Structures are given as C-alpha cells and as structure tokens.
C-alpha positions as CSV (number, residue, x, y, z in Angstrom):
1,M,22.7,-40.5,9.5
2,S,24.0,-38.6,6.5
3,K,20.6,-38.9,4.8
4,N,18.8,-37.4,7.8
5,S,21.3,-34.6,8.0
6,S,20.8,-33.8,4.3
7,T,17.0,-33.8,4.7
8,T,17.3,-31.4,7.7
9,D,19.6,-29.1,5.8
10,Q,17.2,-29.0,2.9
11,K,14.3,-28.2,5.1
12,M,16.2,-25.3,6.7
13,K,17.2,-23.9,3.3
14,T,13.6,-24.2,2.1
15,K,12.4,-22.4,5.3
16,S,15.0,-19.6,4.8
17,T,14.0,-19.2,1.2
18,E,10.3,-18.9,2.1
19,Q,11.1,-16.3,4.7
20,S,13.2,-14.3,2.3
21,E,10.6,-14.5,-0.4
22,S,7.9,-13.5,2.2
23,G,10.0,-10.5,3.2
24,K,10.2,-9.5,-0.5
25,K,6.4,-9.9,-1.0
26,K,5.6,-7.7,1.9
27,I,7.4,-4.8,0.2
28,D,4.8,-2.9,-1.9
29,P,6.4,0.1,-3.7
30,I,3.0,1.7,-4.5
31,K,1.9,1.6,-0.8
32,N,5.3,3.0,0.2
33,F,4.9,5.8,-2.4
34,F,1.6,7.0,-0.9
35,A,2.5,6.4,2.7
36,G,5.8,8.3,2.1
37,G,3.8,11.2,0.7
38,A,1.8,11.4,4.0
39,G,5.0,11.3,6.0
40,G,6.4,14.1,3.9
41,A,3.4,16.4,4.6
42,C,4.0,15.8,8.4
43,L,7.7,16.6,7.9
44,V,6.9,20.0,6.3
45,I,4.6,21.1,9.0
46,I,7.1,20.4,11.8
47,G,10.4,21.0,10.0
48,H,10.0,24.1,7.7
49,P,10.7,26.9,10.3
50,P,14.1,25.5,11.4
51,D,14.9,24.8,7.8
52,T,14.3,28.5,7.0
53,I,16.8,29.4,9.7
54,K,19.3,26.9,8.4
55,V,19.2,28.4,4.9
56,R,19.5,32.0,6.2
57,L,22.5,31.1,8.2
58,Q,24.1,29.2,5.3
59,T,23.5,32.0,2.7
60,M,24.1,35.2,4.7
61,P,27.0,37.2,3.3
62,R,30.3,37.2,5.0
63,P,30.7,40.3,7.2
64,K,33.3,42.9,6.2
65,K,36.2,43.6,8.5
66,G,35.0,45.3,11.6
67,E,31.3,44.5,11.0
68,K,29.1,42.1,12.9
69,P,27.4,39.2,11.0
70,I,23.7,39.5,10.3
71,Y,23.0,36.7,12.7
72,T,25.3,35.5,15.5
73,G,23.6,32.1,15.7
74,V,20.4,30.1,15.5
75,F,18.5,31.9,18.3
76,D,19.6,35.3,17.1
77,C,18.3,34.5,13.6
78,V,15.0,33.3,15.0
79,K,14.6,36.4,17.1
80,K,15.4,38.9,14.3
81,S,13.3,37.0,11.7
82,V,10.2,37.0,13.9
83,K,10.7,40.5,15.2
84,N,11.3,42.1,11.8
85,E,9.0,39.9,9.6
86,G,6.6,38.1,11.9
87,F,6.3,34.4,12.7
88,L,5.0,33.5,9.3
89,S,8.4,34.5,7.8
90,L,9.7,31.2,9.1
91,Y,7.3,29.5,6.6
92,R,8.6,31.4,3.5
93,G,8.7,29.0,0.6
94,V,6.4,26.5,2.4
95,G,4.0,26.4,-0.6
96,S,6.6,24.9,-2.9
97,M,7.6,22.5,-0.1
98,F,4.0,21.2,0.4
99,V,3.7,20.8,-3.4
100,G,7.2,19.3,-3.7
101,V,8.0,17.5,-0.5
102,T,4.9,15.2,-0.7
103,P,6.1,13.7,-4.0
104,T,9.7,13.9,-2.9
105,S,9.1,11.9,0.2
106,A,6.8,9.6,-1.7
107,L,9.7,9.0,-4.2
108,S,12.1,8.5,-1.3
109,F,10.1,5.7,0.3
110,F,9.3,4.3,-3.2
111,G,13.0,4.3,-4.0
112,N,13.9,2.6,-0.7
113,S,11.3,-0.1,-1.3
114,I,12.6,-0.7,-4.8
115,G,16.1,-0.9,-3.4
116,K,14.9,-3.6,-1.0
117,K,12.9,-5.4,-3.6
118,I,15.8,-6.0,-5.9
119,Q,17.8,-7.6,-3.0
120,T,17.2,-10.8,-1.1
121,P,17.3,-10.6,2.7
122,S,20.5,-12.1,3.9
123,R,19.2,-13.0,7.3
124,D,17.1,-16.1,8.2
125,D,14.4,-14.0,9.8
126,G,13.7,-12.2,6.6
127,D,15.4,-8.9,7.6
128,Y,18.0,-7.2,5.5
129,S,21.6,-6.7,6.6
130,L,22.8,-3.2,7.4
131,P,24.8,-2.9,4.2
132,Q,21.7,-4.0,2.3
133,L,19.6,-1.4,4.1
134,F,22.2,1.3,3.2
135,L,22.2,0.3,-0.5
136,A,18.3,0.3,-0.5
137,G,18.2,3.8,1.0
138,S,20.8,5.1,-1.4
139,V,18.4,4.4,-4.3
140,A,16.1,6.9,-2.6
141,G,18.8,9.5,-3.0
142,I,18.5,9.1,-6.7
143,T,14.8,8.7,-7.2
144,N,13.8,11.7,-5.1
145,T,16.0,14.1,-7.0
146,I,13.3,14.3,-9.7
147,A,11.1,16.3,-7.4
148,L,13.6,17.5,-4.8
149,T,15.9,19.7,-6.9
150,P,13.4,22.2,-8.2
151,V,11.6,22.4,-4.9
152,E,14.8,23.2,-3.0
153,R,15.9,25.6,-5.7
154,V,12.7,27.7,-5.2
155,K,12.8,27.3,-1.4
156,C,16.5,28.5,-1.2
157,L,15.8,31.5,-3.4
158,L,12.8,32.6,-1.4
159,Q,14.5,32.1,2.0
160,A,17.7,33.9,0.8
161,Q,15.5,36.7,-0.6
162,E,14.0,37.4,2.8
163,A,17.5,37.3,4.4
164,A,18.7,39.9,1.8
165,K,15.8,42.2,2.5
166,L,16.6,42.2,6.2
167,N,20.3,42.8,5.5
168,K,19.8,45.7,3.0
169,N,16.6,47.1,4.6
170,V,14.7,47.1,1.3
171,S,11.1,46.3,0.8
172,S,11.1,45.2,-2.9
173,T,11.0,41.6,-3.8
174,E,12.0,39.7,-7.0
175,Y,9.7,36.7,-6.4
176,N,6.2,36.9,-5.1
177,G,5.9,33.4,-3.7
178,S,6.8,29.9,-4.7
179,F,4.9,29.6,-7.9
180,D,6.0,33.0,-9.2
181,C,9.5,32.0,-8.4
182,A,9.2,28.7,-10.3
183,R,7.6,30.5,-13.3
184,R,10.3,33.2,-13.5
185,L,13.1,30.6,-13.2
186,Y,11.6,28.6,-16.1
187,K,11.0,31.7,-18.2
188,K,14.6,32.8,-17.7
189,G,16.4,29.5,-18.2
190,G,14.0,26.7,-18.9
191,I,13.9,23.4,-17.0
192,Q,17.7,23.5,-16.6
193,N,17.4,26.6,-14.4
194,L,14.9,24.8,-12.2
195,Y,17.2,21.9,-11.9
196,R,20.3,23.9,-11.0
197,G,22.1,21.9,-8.3
198,A,20.8,18.5,-9.3
199,G,24.3,17.0,-9.3
200,I,25.2,18.1,-5.8
201,T,21.7,17.0,-4.7
202,I,22.5,13.5,-5.8
203,I,26.0,13.6,-4.2
204,R,24.4,14.7,-1.0
205,G,21.5,12.3,-1.3
206,I,23.1,8.9,-1.9
207,P,25.0,8.6,1.4
208,Q,22.4,10.7,3.3
209,W,19.4,8.7,2.4
210,G,21.4,5.5,2.7
211,V,22.2,6.4,6.4
212,Y,18.6,7.6,6.9
213,F,16.8,4.4,6.0
214,C,19.6,2.1,7.3
215,T,19.4,3.9,10.8
216,Y,15.7,3.8,10.9
217,D,15.2,0.1,10.0
218,G,18.2,-0.9,12.1
219,L,16.9,0.8,15.2
220,M,13.4,-0.5,14.7
221,R,14.9,-4.0,14.6
222,V,16.8,-3.3,17.9
223,L,13.8,-1.6,19.6
224,R,11.4,-4.3,18.5
225,S,10.5,-6.6,21.5
226,E,9.1,-10.1,21.4
227,K,5.7,-8.7,22.0
228,N,5.9,-6.2,19.2
229,S,5.9,-7.4,15.6
230,K,6.9,-5.3,12.6
231,E,3.2,-4.4,12.1
232,N,2.4,-3.6,15.7
233,I,5.2,-1.5,17.1
234,S,4.6,1.4,19.6
235,A,4.6,5.0,18.5
236,W,7.4,6.0,20.8
237,R,9.8,3.5,19.1
238,T,8.9,4.9,15.7
239,I,9.5,8.5,17.0
240,L,12.8,7.5,18.5
241,A,14.0,5.6,15.5
242,G,12.8,8.2,13.0
243,G,14.2,11.2,14.9
244,T,17.6,9.5,15.3
245,A,17.7,8.6,11.6
246,G,17.1,12.3,10.8
247,L,20.0,13.3,13.1
248,F,22.5,10.9,11.6
249,S,21.6,11.5,8.0
250,W,22.0,15.3,8.4
251,L,25.4,14.9,10.0
252,I,26.5,13.0,6.9
253,G,24.7,15.3,4.4
254,M,25.5,18.7,5.9
255,P,28.7,19.7,3.9
256,A,27.1,19.0,0.6
257,D,23.9,20.7,1.7
258,V,25.8,24.0,2.4
259,V,27.3,23.9,-1.1
260,K,23.9,23.1,-2.6
261,S,22.2,26.0,-0.7
262,R,24.8,28.5,-1.9
263,L,24.6,27.3,-5.5
264,Q,20.8,27.2,-5.6
265,S,20.3,30.6,-3.9
266,A,22.9,32.4,-6.2
267,P,22.0,34.2,-9.5
268,S,21.9,31.8,-12.4
269,D,24.9,33.3,-14.1
270,K,27.1,33.0,-11.0
271,Y,29.3,29.9,-10.5
272,P,29.5,28.7,-14.1
273,N,31.1,25.4,-13.1
274,G,28.4,24.7,-10.5
275,A,29.2,23.1,-7.2
276,R,32.9,23.0,-7.8
277,D,33.1,26.8,-8.0
278,V,31.0,27.2,-4.8
279,F,33.2,24.7,-2.9
280,R,36.4,26.4,-4.0
281,E,35.1,29.9,-3.1
282,L,33.7,28.8,0.2
283,I,36.9,27.0,1.4
284,K,39.1,29.9,0.2
285,K,37.1,32.6,1.9
286,E,35.6,30.9,4.9
287,G,37.5,27.7,5.5
288,F,36.3,24.1,6.0
289,G,34.2,25.1,9.1
290,A,31.8,26.9,6.7
291,L,30.7,23.4,5.5
292,Y,28.8,23.0,8.7
293,K,27.1,26.4,8.8
294,G,23.5,26.0,10.0
295,T,24.2,22.6,11.6
296,A,22.6,23.6,14.9
297,A,19.4,24.7,13.2
298,I,19.1,21.6,11.1
299,L,19.8,19.3,14.1
300,I,17.2,21.0,16.1
301,R,14.8,20.4,13.2
302,A,16.0,16.9,12.3
303,F,14.7,14.9,15.2
304,P,11.1,16.2,15.5
305,A,10.6,16.6,11.7
306,N,11.8,13.1,10.8
307,A,10.1,11.6,13.8
308,A,6.8,13.1,12.4
309,C,7.7,11.9,8.9
310,F,8.1,8.3,10.0
311,L,5.1,8.4,12.3
312,G,3.0,9.7,9.5
313,Y,4.4,7.0,7.2
314,E,3.7,4.2,9.6
315,V,0.2,5.4,10.3
316,A,-0.5,5.7,6.6
317,M,0.9,2.3,5.9
318,K,-1.3,0.7,8.5
319,G,-4.3,2.4,6.9
320,L,-3.3,1.2,3.4
321,N,-2.7,-2.3,4.7
322,Y,-6.1,-2.3,6.3
323,L,-7.8,-1.2,3.1
324,Y,-6.1,-3.7,0.8
C-alpha cells in the first residue's frame, strides 16, 4: 500500500513538473516583443487624444485668486481644444508616441514574459499565481523605461506647449514637432535631458505594470471557459480583461504620473531635485487632491486604449504562432 502510494505521488509530481515546464516553454520573449509592439500601435491610435487632455489638465497653471481655471474639466478641455486648435490638436506629440510607444509596448510585453520565464508556475495547471503575475509585470515597469522616458518627455512638452499657447493667446512655438523637440532637448542637455523623469517613471511603472499584467492574466483565467483554451479565447473576453487592466493600473499609477508630467513639462532648470521638488510644491500649493488631476480623462482613455492594445497583441501573437 505504501509502495503504491509512493508511486502515485511520484507520478503526480512528474506531471506537475511537466506542466510547469510546458508553461515556461510556451513563453517566447521575442514573440512577445513583436506582438507587444503591434499592441502599442493600436493603443496610440485609440488612446492619444484623451492622453492629451489628461496632460493639459495636469499641467495647466493654477488660477490666480478671482480668476477661472483654463479648463473646468475634461469636456471643457476637449471643447476648447477642438474649437481653438482643431481636432488634430488632440494628436499633438503623436509622432513621438508612434515612434516610442511601439518599442515601449514591445519592451513591456518582453519584460513581462521575462518575469514569467524566470519563475516556475506555482499551480498544477501551469498557470502562475497572482503574486507571481504581479512580479512578472513589475519587470515590465523597469524594461520599458528605456524607451518610455524620452517619449513621454517629448509628449508632455508638446502637449503643455499647446496649452500654454491657448492660455497666453500667443502663436509662437518653441518646438516644431516631436523630432524637433527631441533634437533641441539633446542639444541643450544631452541624453540626460531626454531622460529627465526616469526615476519617477520607474517608481510609477513597477506597481502600475505589475497590476496591469496581473489583472489581465487573472481575468483571462476567470473568463476562460472549458470550451475556450488559452489559444482560442473570444475577442470580447480580451477586450474586457484588457480594458479593466488599464483602469486598475491607472488608478494605481495616477499620483506618480501627475508628478512625472509636471517634471517633464517644466523647463530643464526648474526643480533641481527632480520629483521631490515637484511633489513638495504640488502638495504645498494645491493639496493631495492635485495628485489625481486628469483622472477622469485617463480613465475614459484607459479602457478602450488598453482593450485595443491587448486585442492587437493577441491577434499578433496568433499570427506569429501560426508562422513559426
């Protein structure tokens, strides 16, 4: 009896090990890199206009006593932006985003896959536990900083520039597009100037991307029915899981994002101590509520943009799996 029990236990352990190893083998960082890039392109197309509104709300100057703010809210900002500058003003800085978000998203999915690959699934079905999914996603918050920081630096400056033009009623511009902005930043302060805000980007990114991928993979597991395998899950489930992941991740990352936007859109010689100076000034002058400025705009953006991102990712992965 004891011998049979020992044999059964050994078989179960062998099966569990095979499943875990199978789960690890299915993870291909290179495929994730390219599929993630495709997802990033989808995200930019859907998500850039509300992101412009978010940055304008976050970076608008505090009104003087007795004056009204430039924008009273999300819809007022959209209305004034389109009326005064046209619809395409909502796509200011989109050039840098297309050039930057594709590798940024690629590096995010790549980092997440690396985070999974270095862990062994703790479940018998080959799936990772929620803490493991969070840790894997956190790796993405580090790897994507390489591309994300200069992209968001340029984007924030261009978006803030348009808001300043509207506020001061002037027509002159310092930067004539994404590439001109990047060139001028580099000429003025080198690579360090382009990477202004890298520290706060990582501080924002580790928990934000951890929640992002943990929520997506966790929901996909819950939504998966017996008829739907990991490789054959319906589009609406992907949209629901991806959109929800975007919402939760931004609720976590919003305070650090406000600080980052203020830092990256400010002149290079302002805030010598970086994010710490921004945080102290913001709390002193505007209170803790300012850490959630632009939340409505980003939450409106978060669901459709990230649903598009994961849908693009999944479609691309299916294509790559079909090819090789």
